[in-house]
C-alpha positions, 0 to 999 in steps of 0.5 A, a space after each residue: 559546479 560545487 563552488 557556484 552559489 545556489 538559490 533555493 538549491 538550484 544553480 543560478 543558471 537553472 533559475 531562468 530555464 524557459 523549458 522548466 514549465 512544471 518546476 513549481 507545480 505540485 499535483 495533489 496526492 490523494 493518499 496524502 490528503 486522506 492520511 496526511 504526511 504519514 501516507 507513505 508509511 501505510 501498508 509497508 509490506 515484507 514478503 518472505 518465501 518459505 518452503 511451504 509458501 509465502 508470509 506477508 507482514 504488513 504494517 497497519 498502525 492505528 487500525 483495528 482488526 474489524 477495520 481490515 479485510 483480505 480478499 482472494 479473487 482470481 489469483 489476486 490477494 487484496 488487503 484493504 483497511 478503512 478508518 471511520 472516525 466517529 466524532 462524538 462531542 461528549 467530552 468536555 471542552 471545545 475541539 480546537 484541532 483534529 488531525 485524525 482522518 477517515 479514509 481507506 487504503 488497499 494493496 493487491 498482490 498476485 499469489 497465483 490462481 491455484 491458491 484457495 481461500 481455505 488454505 490461507 491464514 491471517 492474524 493481526 496483532 500490535 498493528 501488524 497483519 500477518 498473512 500466510 499464503 501457500 505456494 500454488 501448484 505449478 501447472 505444467 503447460 499442456 503441449 498441443 502438437 499440430 500435425 504437419 501435412 
């Protein structure tokens, strides 16, 4: 098929495929509409395991420390970031185009139900959020024997 000419990166035979109903349909991506073409680069996270626990390194470029929150509930760590742009037209000139937007994003990680909020620590510097989470104590399953009569 390498020598068959293509039209718009398709083979001539796939152009008339009657079963390819959704080929040209593009569904809107809610994240892309808020953060534009860079939405797929938000909140990229590296998770490292150490002897004592886990370290999460999360990219949050363009956010300030007070726009980020982390919550630990029922064994789930949720990191949220919210961007609110205040448009104050005190500057000279007329605004021709504005590509900065407002919105929020969040990610959730399961860290275990034995993890306490006081044992976790977080810091934010240079657009990178670092969260240290201790390993949860491994709970041995309780064996309950059923007596056989």
